[in-house]
C-alpha positions, 0 to 999 in steps of 0.5 A, spaced: 500 500 500 502 506 498 500 509 505 504 504 508 510 509 505 508 514 509 505 511 516 506 504 519 499 506 523 494 500 520 488 505 521 492 510 517 493 505 511 486 502 512 483 509 511 488 511 505 486 505 502 478 506 503 479 513 500 483 511 494 478 505 492 473 511 491 478 515 488 481 510 483 475 511 477 478 518 477 484 515 473 480 513 467 475 519 467 481 524 467 484 521 461 478 522 457 477 529 460 484 531 458 483 529 451 476 533 451 480 539 454 485 539 449 481 538 443 477 545 446 483 549 447 486 547 441 479 550 437 480 556 441 474 554 446 478 556 452 472 560 455 468 553 455 474 549 458 474 554 464 467 554 465 466 547 465 471 546 470 468 551 474 461 548 474 464 541 475 468 543 481 464 548 484 457 545 483 458 538 483 465 536 486 465 540 492 458 540 494 458 532 493 464 531 497 461 535 503 454 532 502 458 525 503 462 527 509 456 529 513 452 522 512 451 518 518 455 512 515 460 517 511 466 513 509 473 516 505 470 511 499 464 515 498 467 522 499 473 520 494 467 518 489 466 526 488 472 526 484 470 521 478 463 523 479 464 530 478 469 529 472 464 524 469 459 530 469 464 534 466 465 529 460 457 530 459 458 537 459 463 537 454 459 532 449 453 536 450 458 542 448 461 538 442 454 536 439 452 544 440 458 546 436 457 541 430 449 543 430 451 550 430 456 549 424 451 545 420 446 550 421 451 555 418 453 551 412 446 550 410 444 557 410 
């Protein structure tokens, strides 16, 4: 366990594992998200990238982590899930924005 590098306390190591168990899906969705962010930045849509980043962090990740932390059965696993859930919301926002731009472009060509 990685937490074992920093502590020999079994409870600390167990809590580190519990958090990483919830946070681990973030590694997959982050790769997808970074690809989308790169695409939009490369196409001069940096304001969109900033907006969706703020939305997913301020309106999803932070509130979800807080709500999960105040639950009676709160666990670091559930709190850690706030990260991949917010990134998944960012992916959904980016797909929606991409579809919007394509529809707008097709409408412009048809006119």
